[in-house]
RODRENRO-899108 format. One line per 10 residues: their letters; for each residue x, y, z of N, C-alpha, C, CB. Coordinates in steps of 0.02 Angstrom, whole numbers. Atoms other than C-alpha are relative to their C-alpha. Glycine has a CB too. Layout:
# RODRENRO-899108
a = X,Y,Z,X,Y,Z,X,Y,Z,X,Y,Z  ...
END
This chain:
# RODRENRO-899108
mpsffteygl = -48,-23,61,3743,4964,5681,26,70,22,-43,7,-78  -23,-61,-21,3757,5141,5755,54,-5,46,-49,36,27  -55,-4,-52,3873,5089,5891,66,-35,-41,-24,-45,78  -58,25,49,3979,4991,5764,42,53,-26,-28,-38,-63  -31,-50,37,4014,5145,5674,27,50,46,-47,30,-49  -18,-38,-53,4031,5238,5837,73,-17,28,-52,-8,51  -54,18,-33,4163,5133,5894,57,-26,-47,-21,-47,49  -48,24,47,4252,5051,5740,-6,49,-67,-15,-79,-16  1,-34,62,4205,5185,5608,61,21,-34,-36,53,9  -72,-19,24,4380,5259,5590,39,-55,-17,40,38,51
efltiaavhl = -40,66,7,4461,5088,5604,-17,-15,-77,-26,-68,58  26,18,51,4352,5033,5466,8,30,-67,-51,-1,16  -24,-53,59,4366,5185,5350,78,-8,-16,-13,83,24  -66,2,10,4552,5175,5375,22,-59,-52,30,-6,68  -11,73,31,4556,4990,5307,-30,14,-64,-35,-68,40  40,-6,52,4430,5038,5174,37,39,-48,-64,26,17  -45,-48,46,4535,5184,5102,65,-38,-18,21,74,41  -61,26,17,4700,5096,5109,-10,-63,-60,34,-26,70  20,52,44,4618,4929,5029,-12,34,-73,-67,-37,29  29,-39,53,4541,5040,4904,57,12,-63,-27,74,33
lavaspgpdf = -60,-20,29,4723,5109,4846,32,-66,-20,44,43,48  -35,56,8,4797,4945,4854,-29,-49,-61,1,-32,67  36,44,44,4661,4850,4742,-3,33,-61,-67,-19,24  0,-29,64,4652,4989,4619,76,7,-40,-33,69,11  -71,-1,20,4849,4979,4591,16,-58,-48,45,-3,62  -7,57,32,4890,4865,4446,63,-62,29,14,26,-71  -36,52,-28,4966,4696,4500,-21,-69,-27,-7,2,74  27,61,27,4940,4514,4478,-63,-21,-7,20,-42,27  70,3,4,4766,4519,4510,-26,36,-61,-29,27,60  19,-39,59,4745,4660,4383,15,-35,-69,38,67,3
aivlkhsisy = -17,30,55,4844,4556,4264,-35,-57,-20,59,-12,3  30,50,24,4753,4404,4269,-68,12,-30,-2,-44,47  70,-29,30,4580,4494,4252,10,23,-64,-31,60,40  -8,-26,64,4651,4593,4111,12,-53,-55,54,46,1  -6,45,51,4706,4437,4018,-58,-47,-9,59,-35,10  63,39,5,4549,4343,4043,-57,33,-35,-24,-19,66  46,-45,42,4452,4489,3987,19,7,-71,-1,69,29  -20,0,75,4550,4500,3825,-13,-57,-32,69,12,-13  -1,57,32,4571,4326,3793,-63,-35,-7,43,-36,27  55,51,-9,4413,4241,3853,-70,41,-10,6,-36,78
grraamftsi = 63,-32,0,4278,4386,3867,-23,24,72,-51,-48,-28  26,-40,-61,4179,4468,4002,-24,-61,51,-69,58,-23  32,53,-28,4094,4313,4072,64,-30,47,-34,-52,-59  -68,38,-43,4279,4226,4115,23,57,49,77,-24,-58  -25,-56,-54,4341,4397,4189,-41,9,62,1,71,-32  35,-14,-48,4196,4410,4294,8,-68,65,-73,14,-35  -18,47,-37,4220,4233,4371,69,2,24,-12,-54,-32  -67,-20,-18,4400,4276,4386,3,44,60,32,33,-57  13,-53,-45,4357,4426,4478,-29,-28,72,-51,51,-35  24,28,-59,4257,4329,4602,48,-43,41,-55,-36,-16
gvglgilvhv = -47,44,-22,4394,4206,4633,56,54,31,27,-51,-63  -49,-63,-34,4519,4366,4669,-33,12,64,3,78,-46  26,-26,-56,4397,4428,4790,3,-52,55,-67,24,-13  -5,52,-54,4371,4262,4891,71,-19,26,-32,-62,-26  -74,10,-28,4566,4243,4893,12,47,54,56,12,-53  -22,-49,-60,4574,4400,5001,-12,-31,66,-40,69,-1  19,17,-72,4496,4292,5142,60,-38,20,-70,-45,10  -58,50,-26,4649,4174,5146,50,47,35,40,-46,-66  -50,-52,-35,4760,4322,5190,-30,38,56,25,55,-52  34,-29,-56,4631,4405,5298,8,-47,67,-78,9,-21
aysllgigll = 5,49,-47,4618,4236,5399,66,-14,39,-24,-60,-34  -61,17,-41,4797,4202,5438,39,48,22,42,-39,-30  -34,-63,-37,4841,4385,5462,-29,17,68,-8,67,-45  46,-15,-63,4705,4412,5598,18,-55,59,-87,-5,-22  -8,61,-48,4729,4234,5676,94,7,27,-22,-89,-55  -67,-1,-15,4923,4257,5672,24,54,37,34,-4,-53  -11,-65,-44,4935,4436,5746,-27,-18,68,-40,69,-30  22,13,-73,4823,4382,5885,39,-43,41,-64,-26,3  -42,43,-37,4922,4239,5925,77,28,19,4,-64,-41  -55,-15,-17,5084,4318,5920,0,54,53,33,13,-54
iqttpvlfqa = 15,-61,-52,5023,4471,6030,-6,-36,68,-75,46,-18  16,42,-70,4968,4338,6166,57,-38,26,-58,-55,-10  -52,45,-13,5127,4226,6154,59,27,-1,0,-50,-41  -73,-12,3,5277,4296,6101,4,76,-35,42,-63,-47  -1,-76,11,5281,4498,6088,68,12,-28,-13,46,68  -53,-8,25,5455,4493,6050,12,-20,-79,37,-30,42  4,12,66,5436,4406,5892,-49,35,-46,-8,-61,-4  50,-46,37,5284,4507,5845,37,63,-17,-67,19,46  -29,-58,9,5384,4659,5864,63,-8,-59,23,24,71  -44,15,58,5524,4584,5749,-30,-5,-68,33,-62,11
lsyvaaaylf = 35,11,63,5397,4539,5620,-28,73,-23,-61,-57,10  21,-65,14,5333,4716,5640,57,45,-40,-20,32,68  -45,-42,45,5500,4790,5574,18,-34,-61,62,19,34  -17,15,67,5526,4668,5440,-66,15,-52,25,-76,-1  71,-25,41,5337,4703,5378,19,78,-23,-82,0,59  -18,-68,19,5386,4888,5385,48,21,-46,15,28,47  -52,-12,53,5543,4879,5293,-18,-29,-64,66,-26,19  30,31,64,5451,4774,5161,-52,54,-27,-41,-77,16  47,-55,24,5311,4907,5155,47,60,-24,-53,26,63  -23,-50,27,5434,5045,5132,30,-7,-64,37,25,38
yigwgalksk = -31,18,60,5526,4946,4999,-38,13,-56,18,-65,0  59,-2,52,5375,4919,4893,-25,68,-4,-62,-47,18  27,-69,3,5311,5091,4933,44,46,-28,-18,24,64  -42,-45,30,5463,5182,4881,2,-15,-77,70,-5,33  -3,14,74,5468,5080,4723,-57,27,-43,2,-73,-11  65,-30,24,5288,5129,4681,3,72,-2,-57,-20,44  -16,-86,11,5334,5318,4719,34,8,-61,52,36,59  -40,-14,58,5458,5305,4579,-42,-29,-64,76,-35,8  21,37,61,5331,5215,4455,-8,48,-60,-69,-38,14  7,-53,60,5333,5299,4284,-59,-23,-51,76,5,-45
aqdgqsavnl = 53,12,41,5208,5309,4148,35,-51,-50,-32,68,-34  -10,43,49,5204,5176,4019,-43,-2,-52,3,-53,21  50,4,65,5132,5155,3842,-49,-44,13,32,-23,-67  58,32,-12,4963,5089,3853,-4,-61,-50,-59,50,-5  -3,49,46,4985,4986,3700,47,-49,7,8,24,-56  -59,55,-18,5148,4897,3750,-19,-25,66,81,31,4  9,22,-69,5087,4875,3936,-53,-68,-12,-34,69,52  31,58,12,4952,4758,3858,6,-40,-50,-49,8,3  3,50,59,4945,4594,3761,-58,3,-32,10,-68,18  67,-5,28,4818,4627,3645,-26,-68,-47,1,67,-45
tadhqqisdk = 15,49,35,4837,4456,3567,-56,-42,26,53,-32,-10  54,41,-28,4671,4363,3591,-11,-66,-34,-63,37,-2  -2,63,31,4670,4178,3570,-77,-19,-13,40,-54,47  56,11,12,4480,4163,3575,-24,-66,20,-7,13,-57  12,62,-17,4489,3996,3660,-60,-1,53,64,-30,24  53,8,-48,4353,3939,3782,25,-12,69,-44,-55,-19  -35,19,-73,4392,3926,3976,-74,-10,40,60,73,41  60,8,-45,4264,3857,4108,-12,42,48,-1,-56,29  12,-41,-59,4192,3958,4247,24,-20,49,-56,11,15  -34,24,-60,4261,3846,4367,74,13,-2,-13,-72,9
rsfwlgfltn = -70,-11,10,4437,3865,4301,27,75,4,17,-29,-65  -12,-67,-11,4416,4042,4287,-1,32,62,-37,30,-32  -2,-18,-76,4371,4058,4466,68,-24,36,-64,-37,39  -57,29,-35,4510,3951,4525,74,40,-11,5,-76,-25  -66,-27,9,4648,4045,4429,4,61,31,18,6,-68  12,-69,-37,4579,4210,4501,17,-14,79,-85,28,-11  -19,13,-66,4581,4136,4685,70,-26,14,-44,-45,26  -72,12,-18,4751,4059,4674,47,55,-16,23,-59,-33  -44,-58,17,4823,4215,4594,0,35,61,-24,46,-62  -5,-46,-51,4777,4312,4740,23,-39,72,-72,36,6
glnpkatlff = -7,38,-61,4783,4174,4877,82,-15,2,-50,-71,-1  -75,10,-8,4973,4139,4831,42,52,-20,22,-57,-35  -38,-57,6,5023,4303,4815,42,15,55,-38,51,-11  -48,-10,-54,5176,4318,4931,1,80,22,75,-27,-27  -3,-75,-19,5163,4518,4920,-69,14,47,1,53,-74  59,-14,-31,4982,4516,4982,15,-27,80,-65,-37,-42  -12,29,-69,5043,4405,5135,20,58,44,58,-57,0  -32,-57,-32,5150,4547,5208,-43,68,-1,68,11,-35  40,-54,9,5033,4682,5151,-66,-7,51,-19,3,-77  52,1,-47,4885,4625,5244,16,-5,75,-40,-51,-17
lslfavvvss = -31,-4,-71,4980,4569,5387,22,66,34,60,-39,-2  -23,-77,-27,5055,4749,5405,-53,37,15,39,43,-51  65,-45,1,4880,4827,5365,-26,-4,72,-60,-26,-56  39,26,-60,4805,4726,5512,38,27,68,-4,-87,-1  -48,-28,-53,4952,4763,5621,-10,68,24,67,-2,-23  1,-74,-20,4940,4950,5608,-71,23,14,30,47,-57  78,-28,-5,4754,4979,5582,-43,-28,52,-39,-14,-65  47,30,-45,4662,4856,5684,34,-2,80,-17,-77,-31  -32,5,-74,4677,4867,5876,-18,-72,18,-32,59,61  -5,61,-23,4712,4716,5977,-61,-14,44,64,-9,33
ttpntvkvly = 62,16,-35,4550,4748,6073,-54,-12,-40,-17,47,43  59,7,40,4437,4741,5922,-18,-66,14,7,14,-74  28,70,-1,4328,4589,5932,-6,-44,-51,-56,2,19  -20,40,60,4350,4447,5821,-70,4,-49,24,-85,25  60,8,34,4167,4460,5758,11,66,-49,-71,-1,53  -18,-58,31,4217,4642,5701,51,-13,-58,27,45,49  -62,22,45,4379,4572,5618,-24,-48,-56,60,-41,46  25,38,55,4277,4451,5529,-43,33,-62,-39,-47,31  45,-40,48,4157,4584,5456,53,46,-52,-57,53,49  -51,-37,36,4318,4679,5408,22,-45,-78,69,8,58
glylafatgl = -26,54,57,4373,4517,5301,-51,-11,-47,20,-72,28  46,7,51,4208,4501,5219,-7,53,-36,-59,-18,19  0,-63,40,4198,4675,5168,59,0,-46,0,64,45  -56,-2,42,4379,4665,5097,-14,-47,-58,63,-19,37  14,46,56,4333,4509,4993,-53,28,-47,-23,-70,26  56,-25,42,4176,4590,4938,14,52,-45,-52,23,39  -29,-54,29,4248,4748,4900,48,0,-66,30,25,49  -44,13,60,4387,4664,4793,-28,-29,-57,51,-41,16  33,50,52,4277,4547,4707,-47,62,-55,-64,-70,53  37,-54,49,4159,4705,4653,33,37,-38,-36,45,30
wfcflsycls = -47,-48,43,4308,4811,4605,18,-39,-63,72,22,41  -33,38,60,4378,4679,4485,-60,-17,-51,39,-74,27  47,12,34,4203,4637,4421,-20,66,-39,-47,-29,40  15,-65,26,4178,4823,4381,59,4,-61,5,63,63  -43,-5,46,4341,4822,4291,1,-43,-59,49,-3,28  11,46,52,4311,4672,4201,-52,23,-56,-23,-62,32  52,-27,31,4156,4755,4135,19,55,-44,-45,18,45  -27,-57,36,4254,4917,4087,51,-27,-57,37,51,53  -53,22,43,4395,4812,4006,-24,-24,-69,37,-53,35  29,24,64,4268,4751,3865,8,55,-53,-77,-17,9
stkirqflva = -7,-60,46,4305,4926,3792,74,12,-9,-37,67,29  -68,-3,12,4476,4940,3709,28,66,18,13,-17,-66  -34,-67,-19,4495,5129,3731,11,1,83,-52,69,-27  -5,1,-78,4447,5104,3928,63,-29,18,-59,-42,37  -56,36,-19,4569,4973,3939,67,24,-2,0,-51,-31  -66,-31,9,4714,5052,3866,15,70,37,8,10,-72  -3,-68,-41,4674,5223,3972,21,-33,67,-77,48,4  -9,20,-68,4672,5117,4137,85,-32,-9,-67,-62,27  -74,30,-19,4842,5029,4110,49,68,-21,25,-83,-52  -50,-53,8,4928,5187,4033,-3,52,55,-9,34,-66
kgywfdrcmg = 3,-33,-61,4867,5285,4191,8,-33,64,-53,29,3  -12,31,-53,4901,5154,4311,54,16,47,5,-53,-17  -49,-16,-35,5060,5226,4365,-26,58,60,55,21,-49  32,-63,-49,4956,5373,4469,-12,-49,57,-80,47,-30  15,31,-56,4886,5230,4572,58,-24,35,-45,-48,-11  -55,27,-26,5046,5151,4598,33,63,38,46,-36,-56  -19,-47,-45,5107,5320,4666,-33,14,69,0,52,-33  46,-5,-66,4966,5353,4780,1,-63,45,-77,11,-20  -11,45,-44,4980,5184,4855,72,-1,35,-16,-59,-31  -59,-5,-15,5162,5198,4874,13,47,47,33,7,-49
lvlvllaiql = 2,-42,-50,5138,5354,4979,-29,-27,63,-33,55,-20  48,23,-59,5016,5269,5090,34,-54,32,-72,-26,-22  -30,49,-20,5128,5120,5111,61,28,35,11,-44,-51  -48,-28,-38,5278,5222,5164,-23,32,62,34,43,-36  20,-28,-67,5183,5314,5296,-31,-70,38,-62,70,-10  8,36,-37,5115,5153,5357,62,-41,27,-44,-26,-23  -66,27,-26,5296,5081,5371,24,41,63,58,3,-59  -23,-44,-55,5344,5231,5471,-39,-10,69,-8,73,-23  45,13,-51,5198,5213,5576,4,-60,43,-57,-1,-27  -14,73,-27,5236,5025,5605,60,3,43,12,-54,-59
vvsa = -62,5,-33,5399,5057,5663,-4,52,69,62,21,-55  -3,-31,-55,5353,5192,5782,-38,-16,60,-10,54,-15  50,29,-46,5210,5097,5863,29,-68,19,-74,-6,-35  -28,75,-12,5314,4928,5874,31,7,70,61,-27,-60
END
């Protein structure tokens, strides 16, 4: 383990920091967890959060495998993809930087239908919300293109992916617990624009680095 942190510590910490900002920013995952927390309660929201976390593995898998294949076979295509990803990152980053404060009460649908939902359905809704999110596709593809070195062993990349899935699930489970309190729920939604602005700055910097290194 000491050798891991010596060789890949900076790479890992960079991935962890960028991922933290991204996962903390309100988006589709936040919305589905919030909805289930309000409508169905803490248990449903927890299973939804686990599904969201495991959905990360879908993006991690094809991002790592796809990048490795492009680097080895068609570097020109990889370079073109890098420019497209950089443009996308800059676009969403710039939009996030302009994020404005919203009224917490209006940002949340407070209508609770009190219906029941199975643990399995809660899980799959979380998994599909994340796994089918097109924005997450380019985000993770760009993240690994910028941060992860082509010489990083596949075993280490797998560890990165497992960490991202675990950290995502853990964050949303924590969020699910907090959202059981109405006051905390409204505060998180009302102040979510600060997360957007922080992530926006990081994404713009990543876009610039991606163009420079392409």
